[in-house]
Biopython code that builds the backbone (N, CA, C, O; Angstrom):
import numpy as np
from Bio.PDB.StructureBuilder import StructureBuilder

atoms = [
    (1, "MET", "N", (0.810, -1.197, 0.000)),
    (1, "MET", "CA", (0.000, 0.000, 0.000)),
    (1, "MET", "C", (0.854, 1.262, 0.000)),
    (1, "MET", "O", (0.522, 2.250, -0.656)),
    (2, "LYS", "N", (1.975, 1.217, 0.754)),
    (2, "LYS", "CA", (2.845, 2.379, 0.801)),
    (2, "LYS", "C", (3.419, 2.703, -0.571)),
    (2, "LYS", "O", (3.582, 3.870, -0.929)),
    (3, "ARG", "N", (3.722, 1.661, -1.331)),
    (3, "ARG", "CA", (4.303, 1.890, -2.664)),
    (3, "ARG", "C", (3.302, 2.586, -3.584)),
    (3, "ARG", "O", (3.686, 3.449, -4.373)),
    (4, "TRP", "N", (2.026, 2.220, -3.491)),
    (4, "TRP", "CA", (1.021, 2.852, -4.339)),
    (4, "TRP", "C", (0.863, 4.321, -3.974)),
    (4, "TRP", "O", (0.740, 5.175, -4.852)),
    (5, "ILE", "N", (0.866, 4.608, -2.696)),
    (5, "ILE", "CA", (0.755, 6.003, -2.262)),
    (5, "ILE", "C", (1.964, 6.792, -2.735)),
    (5, "ILE", "O", (1.832, 7.936, -3.170)),
    (6, "ALA", "N", (3.145, 6.183, -2.651)),
    (6, "ALA", "CA", (4.360, 6.857, -3.110)),
    (6, "ALA", "C", (4.297, 7.116, -4.616)),
    (6, "ALA", "O", (4.720, 8.179, -5.070)),
    (7, "LEU", "N", (3.782, 6.175, -5.390)),
    (7, "LEU", "CA", (3.662, 6.382, -6.835)),
    (7, "LEU", "C", (2.662, 7.489, -7.160)),
    (7, "LEU", "O", (2.893, 8.287, -8.068)),
    (8, "VAL", "N", (1.561, 7.539, -6.429)),
    (8, "VAL", "CA", (0.576, 8.608, -6.638)),
    (8, "VAL", "C", (1.192, 9.958, -6.283)),
    (8, "VAL", "O", (0.982, 10.947, -6.986)),
    (9, "GLU", "N", (1.951, 9.997, -5.190)),
    (9, "GLU", "CA", (2.617, 11.243, -4.809)),
    (9, "GLU", "C", (3.623, 11.676, -5.859)),
    (9, "GLU", "O", (3.726, 12.865, -6.161)),
    (10, "LEU", "N", (4.365, 10.733, -6.419)),
    (10, "LEU", "CA", (5.316, 11.087, -7.480)),
    (10, "LEU", "C", (4.592, 11.605, -8.714)),
    (10, "LEU", "O", (5.065, 12.532, -9.371)),
    (11, "GLY", "N", (3.447, 11.010, -9.030)),
    (11, "GLY", "CA", (2.666, 11.505, -10.162)),
    (11, "GLY", "C", (2.194, 12.931, -9.945)),
    (11, "GLY", "O", (2.283, 13.766, -10.845)),
    (12, "PHE", "N", (1.688, 13.210, -8.742)),
    (12, "PHE", "CA", (1.266, 14.570, -8.436)),
    (12, "PHE", "C", (2.454, 15.528, -8.411)),
    (12, "PHE", "O", (2.321, 16.686, -8.806)),
    (13, "ALA", "N", (3.610, 15.056, -7.953)),
    (13, "ALA", "CA", (4.800, 15.909, -7.928)),
    (13, "ALA", "C", (5.196, 16.312, -9.341)),
    (13, "ALA", "O", (5.518, 17.474, -9.588)),
    (14, "VAL", "N", (5.174, 15.363, -10.265)),
    (14, "VAL", "CA", (5.503, 15.681, -11.656)),
    (14, "VAL", "C", (4.492, 16.671, -12.227)),
    (14, "VAL", "O", (4.863, 17.605, -12.938)),
    (15, "LEU", "N", (3.217, 16.465, -11.913)),
    (15, "LEU", "CA", (2.174, 17.377, -12.384)),
    (15, "LEU", "C", (2.377, 18.781, -11.821)),
    (15, "LEU", "O", (2.284, 19.763, -12.558)),
    (16, "PHE", "N", (2.652, 18.884, -10.524)),
    (16, "PHE", "CA", (2.847, 20.190, -9.904)),
    (16, "PHE", "C", (4.092, 20.887, -10.457)),
    (16, "PHE", "O", (4.076, 22.094, -10.695)),
    (17, "LEU", "N", (5.165, 20.129, -10.659)),
    (17, "LEU", "CA", (6.377, 20.734, -11.198)),
    (17, "LEU", "C", (6.165, 21.217, -12.633)),
    (17, "LEU", "O", (6.665, 22.279, -13.004)),
    (18, "ALA", "N", (5.438, 20.458, -13.434)),
    (18, "ALA", "CA", (5.148, 20.886, -14.804)),
    (18, "ALA", "C", (4.267, 22.134, -14.806)),
    (18, "ALA", "O", (4.488, 23.049, -15.599)),
    (19, "CYS", "N", (3.278, 22.172, -13.928)),
    (19, "CYS", "CA", (2.426, 23.363, -13.825)),
    (19, "CYS", "C", (3.222, 24.570, -13.328)),
    (19, "CYS", "O", (2.943, 25.702, -13.725)),
    (20, "GLY", "N", (4.199, 24.337, -12.472)),
    (20, "GLY", "CA", (5.061, 25.421, -12.012)),
    (20, "GLY", "C", (5.881, 26.012, -13.147)),
    (20, "GLY", "O", (6.065, 27.227, -13.219)),
    (21, "VAL", "N", (6.375, 25.151, -14.037)),
    (21, "VAL", "CA", (7.135, 25.637, -15.194)),
    (21, "VAL", "C", (6.234, 26.442, -16.123)),
    (21, "VAL", "O", (6.635, 27.495, -16.619)),
    (22, "VAL", "N", (5.032, 25.958, -16.357)),
    (22, "VAL", "CA", (4.088, 26.682, -17.217)),
    (22, "VAL", "C", (3.742, 28.038, -16.601)),
    (22, "VAL", "O", (3.682, 29.043, -17.311)),
    (23, "SER", "N", (3.518, 28.072, -15.303)),
    (23, "SER", "CA", (3.195, 29.318, -14.627)),
    (23, "SER", "C", (4.366, 30.295, -14.676)),
    (23, "SER", "O", (4.166, 31.495, -14.864)),
    (24, "TRP", "N", (5.570, 29.793, -14.508)),
    (24, "TRP", "CA", (6.761, 30.653, -14.553)),
    (24, "TRP", "C", (6.921, 31.273, -15.935)),
    (24, "TRP", "O", (7.243, 32.455, -16.061)),
    (25, "ARG", "N", (6.694, 30.465, -16.975)),
    (25, "ARG", "CA", (6.813, 30.995, -18.340)),
    (25, "ARG", "C", (5.701, 31.986, -18.660)),
    (25, "ARG", "O", (5.922, 32.944, -19.401)),
    (26, "ALA", "N", (4.510, 31.768, -18.111)),
    (26, "ALA", "CA", (3.401, 32.679, -18.366)),
    (26, "ALA", "C", (3.558, 33.986, -17.606)),
    (26, "ALA", "O", (2.919, 34.980, -17.952)),
    (27, "ALA", "N", (4.391, 34.003, -16.586)),
    (27, "ALA", "CA", (4.569, 35.201, -15.774)),
    (27, "ALA", "C", (5.401, 36.259, -16.490)),
    (27, "ALA", "O", (5.401, 37.420, -16.081)),
    (28, "ARG", "N", (6.096, 35.885, -17.534)),
    (28, "ARG", "CA", (6.962, 36.832, -18.246)),
    (28, "ARG", "C", (6.195, 37.421, -19.432)),
    (28, "ARG", "O", (5.765, 36.690, -20.324)),
    (29, "ARG", "N", (6.031, 38.718, -19.437)),
    (29, "ARG", "CA", (5.338, 39.425, -20.517)),
    (29, "ARG", "C", (6.344, 40.340, -21.213)),
    (29, "ARG", "O", (6.951, 41.201, -20.576)),
    (30, "THR", "N", (6.516, 40.153, -22.503)),
    (30, "THR", "CA", (7.465, 40.952, -23.269)),
    (30, "THR", "C", (6.694, 41.885, -24.205)),
    (30, "THR", "O", (5.789, 41.454, -24.920)),
    (31, "THR", "N", (7.060, 43.151, -24.190)),
    (31, "THR", "CA", (6.456, 44.147, -25.068)),
    (31, "THR", "C", (7.573, 44.777, -25.886)),
    (31, "THR", "O", (8.572, 45.245, -25.340)),
    (32, "GLU", "N", (7.392, 44.783, -27.199)),
    (32, "GLU", "CA", (8.407, 45.387, -28.074)),
    (32, "GLU", "C", (7.919, 46.751, -28.545)),
    (32, "GLU", "O", (6.773, 46.913, -28.962)),
    (33, "PHE", "N", (8.810, 47.715, -28.468)),
    (33, "PHE", "CA", (8.507, 49.063, -28.892)),
    (33, "PHE", "C", (9.305, 49.370, -30.153)),
    (33, "PHE", "O", (10.509, 49.125, -30.223)),
    (34, "ALA", "N", (8.620, 49.901, -31.127)),
    (34, "ALA", "CA", (9.270, 50.233, -32.399)),
    (34, "ALA", "C", (10.135, 51.481, -32.220)),
    (34, "ALA", "O", (9.831, 52.371, -31.427)),
    (35, "GLY", "N", (11.187, 51.507, -32.963)),
    (35, "GLY", "CA", (12.086, 52.652, -32.897)),
    (35, "GLY", "C", (11.607, 53.800, -33.770)),
    (35, "GLY", "O", (10.842, 53.615, -34.717)),
    (36, "THR", "N", (12.073, 54.970, -33.430)),
    (36, "THR", "CA", (11.796, 56.164, -34.235)),
    (36, "THR", "C", (13.133, 56.704, -34.721)),
    (36, "THR", "O", (14.183, 56.096, -34.513)),
    (37, "GLU", "N", (13.071, 57.827, -35.354)),
    (37, "GLU", "CA", (14.322, 58.427, -35.822)),
    (37, "GLU", "C", (15.190, 58.885, -34.662)),
    (37, "GLU", "O", (16.418, 58.870, -34.750)),
    (38, "GLU", "N", (14.557, 59.286, -33.590)),
    (38, "GLU", "CA", (15.302, 59.804, -32.448)),
    (38, "GLU", "C", (15.711, 58.719, -31.452)),
    (38, "GLU", "O", (16.757, 58.825, -30.811)),
    (39, "HIS", "N", (14.881, 57.669, -31.323)),
    (39, "HIS", "CA", (15.131, 56.644, -30.309)),
    (39, "HIS", "C", (15.160, 55.262, -30.967)),
    (39, "HIS", "O", (14.384, 54.988, -31.882)),
    (40, "PRO", "N", (16.063, 54.394, -30.493)),
    (40, "PRO", "CA", (16.071, 53.031, -31.038)),
    (40, "PRO", "C", (14.930, 52.197, -30.448)),
    (40, "PRO", "O", (14.400, 52.523, -29.386)),
    (41, "GLY", "N", (14.564, 51.143, -31.131)),
    (41, "GLY", "CA", (13.546, 50.241, -30.617)),
    (41, "GLY", "C", (14.100, 49.380, -29.482)),
    (41, "GLY", "O", (15.307, 49.152, -29.400)),
    (42, "PHE", "N", (13.235, 48.919, -28.633)),
    (42, "PHE", "CA", (13.668, 48.077, -27.517)),
    (42, "PHE", "C", (12.527, 47.167, -27.091)),
    (42, "PHE", "O", (11.375, 47.357, -27.483)),
    (43, "ALA", "N", (12.871, 46.183, -26.285)),
    (43, "ALA", "CA", (11.882, 45.250, -25.745)),
    (43, "ALA", "C", (11.881, 45.391, -24.226)),
    (43, "ALA", "O", (12.936, 45.382, -23.592)),
    (44, "ALA", "N", (10.699, 45.522, -23.656)),
    (44, "ALA", "CA", (10.545, 45.629, -22.203)),
    (44, "ALA", "C", (9.966, 44.318, -21.678)),
    (44, "ALA", "O", (9.055, 43.744, -22.276)),
    (45, "VAL", "N", (10.498, 43.862, -20.572)),
    (45, "VAL", "CA", (10.018, 42.625, -19.949)),
    (45, "VAL", "C", (9.364, 42.992, -18.620)),
    (45, "VAL", "O", (9.933, 43.718, -17.806)),
    (46, "ARG", "N", (8.159, 42.473, -18.424)),
    (46, "ARG", "CA", (7.419, 42.714, -17.184)),
    (46, "ARG", "C", (7.034, 41.354, -16.612)),
    (46, "ARG", "O", (6.611, 40.461, -17.347)),
    (47, "TYR", "N", (7.181, 41.202, -15.317)),
    (47, "TYR", "CA", (6.818, 39.958, -14.653)),
    (47, "TYR", "C", (5.526, 40.139, -13.871)),
    (47, "TYR", "O", (5.303, 41.187, -13.265)),
    (48, "VAL", "N", (4.680, 39.122, -13.884)),
    (48, "VAL", "CA", (3.406, 39.158, -13.170)),
    (48, "VAL", "C", (3.610, 38.459, -11.820)),
    (48, "VAL", "O", (3.769, 37.238, -11.786)),
    (49, "PRO", "N", (3.610, 39.202, -10.715)),
    (49, "PRO", "CA", (3.920, 38.610, -9.406)),
    (49, "PRO", "C", (3.010, 37.468, -8.960)),
    (49, "PRO", "O", (3.526, 36.503, -8.396)),
    (50, "PRO", "N", (1.688, 37.506, -9.173)),
    (50, "PRO", "CA", (0.877, 36.371, -8.715)),
    (50, "PRO", "C", (1.246, 35.054, -9.415)),
    (50, "PRO", "O", (1.202, 33.987, -8.801)),
    (51, "LEU", "N", (1.604, 35.134, -10.683)),
    (51, "LEU", "CA", (2.000, 33.913, -11.378)),
    (51, "LEU", "C", (3.360, 33.414, -10.899)),
    (51, "LEU", "O", (3.596, 32.207, -10.843)),
    (52, "LEU", "N", (4.249, 34.333, -10.556)),
    (52, "LEU", "CA", (5.533, 33.913, -9.982)),
    (52, "LEU", "C", (5.330, 33.259, -8.620)),
    (52, "LEU", "O", (5.977, 32.261, -8.302)),
    (53, "LEU", "N", (4.432, 33.820, -7.819)),
    (53, "LEU", "CA", (4.134, 33.233, -6.517)),
    (53, "LEU", "C", (3.510, 31.852, -6.677)),
    (53, "LEU", "O", (3.843, 30.930, -5.933)),
    (54, "LEU", "N", (2.608, 31.706, -7.642)),
    (54, "LEU", "CA", (2.000, 30.412, -7.908)),
    (54, "LEU", "C", (3.048, 29.395, -8.337)),
    (54, "LEU", "O", (3.026, 28.247, -7.892)),
    (55, "ALA", "N", (3.968, 29.816, -9.205)),
    (55, "ALA", "CA", (5.019, 28.913, -9.655)),
    (55, "ALA", "C", (5.895, 28.456, -8.492)),
    (55, "ALA", "O", (6.238, 27.278, -8.394)),
    (56, "CYS", "N", (6.253, 29.381, -7.619)),
    (56, "CYS", "CA", (7.079, 29.020, -6.454)),
    (56, "CYS", "C", (6.337, 28.064, -5.529)),
    (56, "CYS", "O", (6.926, 27.105, -5.029)),
    (57, "ALA", "N", (5.069, 28.310, -5.301)),
    (57, "ALA", "CA", (4.277, 27.433, -4.427)),
    (57, "ALA", "C", (4.143, 26.037, -5.040)),
    (57, "ALA", "O", (4.255, 25.038, -4.330)),
    (58, "LEU", "N", (3.905, 25.962, -6.343)),
    (58, "LEU", "CA", (3.778, 24.657, -6.995)),
    (58, "LEU", "C", (5.079, 23.865, -6.928)),
    (58, "LEU", "O", (5.062, 22.656, -6.697)),
    (59, "VAL", "N", (6.196, 24.539, -7.127)),
    (59, "VAL", "CA", (7.497, 23.852, -7.056)),
    (59, "VAL", "C", (7.780, 23.384, -5.636)),
    (59, "VAL", "O", (8.309, 22.289, -5.443)),
    (60, "MET", "N", (7.435, 24.197, -4.634)),
    (60, "MET", "CA", (7.659, 23.778, -3.246)),
    (60, "MET", "C", (6.804, 22.565, -2.881)),
    (60, "MET", "O", (7.294, 21.623, -2.259)),
    (61, "VAL", "N", (5.537, 22.586, -3.265)),
    (61, "VAL", "CA", (4.662, 21.449, -2.960)),
    (61, "VAL", "C", (5.126, 20.207, -3.718)),
    (61, "VAL", "O", (5.110, 19.106, -3.168)),
    (62, "GLY", "N", (5.536, 20.375, -4.969)),
    (62, "GLY", "CA", (6.058, 19.242, -5.729)),
    (62, "GLY", "C", (7.313, 18.655, -5.092)),
    (62, "GLY", "O", (7.476, 17.436, -5.046)),
    (63, "GLY", "N", (8.191, 19.510, -4.607)),
    (63, "GLY", "CA", (9.390, 19.030, -3.921)),
    (63, "GLY", "C", (9.067, 18.290, -2.639)),
    (63, "GLY", "O", (9.677, 17.264, -2.337)),
    (64, "LEU", "N", (8.104, 18.809, -1.882)),
    (64, "LEU", "CA", (7.692, 18.117, -0.655)),
    (64, "LEU", "C", (7.076, 16.756, -0.966)),
    (64, "LEU", "O", (7.293, 15.796, -0.227)),
    (65, "LEU", "N", (6.316, 16.666, -2.045)),
    (65, "LEU", "CA", (5.740, 15.375, -2.429)),
    (65, "LEU", "C", (6.826, 14.379, -2.832)),
    (65, "LEU", "O", (6.719, 13.191, -2.528)),
    (66, "VAL", "N", (7.863, 14.850, -3.511)),
    (66, "VAL", "CA", (8.972, 13.958, -3.872)),
    (66, "VAL", "C", (9.670, 13.458, -2.612)),
    (66, "VAL", "O", (9.959, 12.267, -2.490)),
    (67, "ILE", "N", (9.941, 14.366, -1.675)),
    (67, "ILE", "CA", (10.608, 13.962, -0.430)),
    (67, "ILE", "C", (9.756, 12.958, 0.332)),
    (67, "ILE", "O", (10.276, 11.970, 0.853)),
    (68, "ASP", "N", (8.446, 13.204, 0.402)),
    (68, "ASP", "CA", (7.553, 12.300, 1.114)),
    (68, "ASP", "C", (7.473, 10.947, 0.412)),
    (68, "ASP", "O", (7.429, 9.912, 1.077)),
    (69, "ALA", "N", (7.452, 10.940, -0.914)),
    (69, "ALA", "CA", (7.391, 9.669, -1.655)),
    (69, "ALA", "C", (8.658, 8.849, -1.437)),
    (69, "ALA", "O", (8.589, 7.630, -1.275)),
    (70, "VAL", "N", (9.800, 9.504, -1.432)),
    (70, "VAL", "CA", (11.053, 8.780, -1.179)),
    (70, "VAL", "C", (11.081, 8.249, 0.236)),
    (70, "VAL", "O", (11.515, 7.121, 0.468)),
    (71, "ALA", "N", (10.622, 9.051, 1.191)),
    (71, "ALA", "CA", (10.592, 8.601, 2.582)),
    (71, "ALA", "C", (9.639, 7.424, 2.756)),
    (71, "ALA", "O", (9.942, 6.496, 3.506)),
    (72, "ARG", "N", (8.497, 7.444, 2.079)),
    (72, "ARG", "CA", (7.557, 6.329, 2.167)),
    (72, "ARG", "C", (8.122, 5.063, 1.546)),
    (72, "ARG", "O", (7.887, 3.960, 2.039)),
    (73, "SER", "N", (8.863, 5.227, 0.467)),
    (73, "SER", "CA", (9.385, 4.065, -0.239)),
    (73, "SER", "C", (10.469, 3.336, 0.549)),
    (73, "SER", "O", (10.529, 2.106, 0.548)),
    (74, "TYR", "N", (11.317, 4.099, 1.218)),
    (74, "TYR", "CA", (12.472, 3.487, 1.873)),
    (74, "TYR", "C", (12.382, 3.406, 3.386)),
    (74, "TYR", "O", (13.294, 2.880, 4.024)),
    (75, "ALA", "N", (11.321, 3.907, 3.970)),
    (75, "ALA", "CA", (11.204, 3.900, 5.428)),
    (75, "ALA", "C", (10.742, 2.530, 5.917)),
    (75, "ALA", "O", (9.939, 1.854, 5.273)),
    (76, "ARG", "N", (11.260, 2.153, 7.048)),
    (76, "ARG", "CA", (10.820, 0.934, 7.726)),
    (76, "ARG", "C", (10.030, 1.339, 8.949)),
    (76, "ARG", "O", (9.973, 2.512, 9.317)),
    (77, "SER", "N", (9.441, 0.375, 9.554)),
    (77, "SER", "CA", (8.690, 0.647, 10.767)),
    (77, "SER", "C", (9.637, 1.132, 11.852)),
    (77, "SER", "O", (10.745, 0.614, 11.987)),
    (78, "VAL", "N", (9.212, 2.117, 12.622)),
    (78, "VAL", "CA", (10.068, 2.682, 13.659)),
    (78, "VAL", "C", (10.180, 1.735, 14.844)),
    (78, "VAL", "O", (11.273, 1.510, 15.364)),
    (79, "ALA", "N", (9.059, 1.184, 15.266)),
    (79, "ALA", "CA", (9.057, 0.296, 16.424)),
    (79, "ALA", "C", (9.398, -1.133, 15.993)),
    (79, "ALA", "O", (8.948, -1.605, 14.948)),
    (80, "ARG", "N", (10.182, -1.796, 16.799)),
    (80, "ARG", "CA", (10.500, -3.192, 16.517)),
    (80, "ARG", "C", (9.329, -4.066, 16.910)),
    (80, "ARG", "O", (8.593, -3.755, 17.846)),
    (81, "ARG", "N", (9.167, -5.125, 16.212)),
    (81, "ARG", "CA", (8.044, -6.029, 16.510)),
    (81, "ARG", "C", (8.424, -6.879, 17.725)),
    (81, "ARG", "O", (9.587, -7.230, 17.922)),
    (82, "GLY", "N", (7.433, -7.189, 18.511)),
    (82, "GLY", "CA", (7.656, -8.046, 19.659)),
    (82, "GLY", "C", (7.961, -7.280, 20.937)),
    (82, "GLY", "O", (8.108, -7.885, 21.999)),
    (83, "ILE", "N", (8.058, -5.969, 20.851)),
    (83, "ILE", "CA", (8.340, -5.166, 22.043)),
    (83, "ILE", "C", (7.022, -4.599, 22.537)),
    (83, "ILE", "O", (6.256, -4.000, 21.782)),
    (84, "GLU", "N", (6.780, -4.801, 23.819)),
    (84, "GLU", "CA", (5.540, -4.334, 24.432)),
    (84, "GLU", "C", (5.659, -2.837, 24.704)),
    (84, "GLU", "O", (6.734, -2.363, 25.070)),
    (85, "PRO", "N", (4.570, -2.086, 24.530)),
    (85, "PRO", "CA", (4.609, -0.647, 24.853)),
    (85, "PRO", "C", (4.719, -0.428, 26.356)),
    (85, "PRO", "O", (4.212, -1.215, 27.155)),
    (86, "MET", "N", (5.388, 0.654, 26.720)),
    (86, "MET", "CA", (5.510, 0.989, 28.136)),
    (86, "MET", "C", (4.270, 1.699, 28.614)),
    (86, "MET", "O", (3.779, 2.618, 27.959)),
    (87, "ILE", "N", (3.764, 1.277, 29.752)),
    (87, "ILE", "CA", (2.547, 1.901, 30.286)),
    (87, "ILE", "C", (2.858, 2.551, 31.604)),
    (87, "ILE", "O", (1.973, 3.136, 32.228)),
]
sb = StructureBuilder()
sb.init_structure("model")
sb.init_model(0)
sb.init_chain("A")
sb.init_seg("    ")
for serial, (resi, resn, name, xyz) in enumerate(atoms, 1):
    if name == "N":
        sb.init_residue(resn, " ", resi, " ")
    sb.init_atom(name, np.array(xyz, "f"), 0.0, 1.0, " ", f" {name:<3s}", serial, name[0])
structure = sb.get_structure()
């Protein structure tokens, strides 16, 4: 059962990381201005802060899911079997 949960978490991690990349790319807005006789043309880049925040949050959650999936896959039971609990 732990392996299935870890695989689902890895799937969601990949999805969140891909959505983070899409959000990061969508956050960049480029506007090109034509040149005149007096001034040369140039391109201005503007970033949209909510999309950058969304991208950062998606990457953080995706990273946490990867860490949790790895921990689930390789973790053993903490308590040894056959030991009675202390009361």
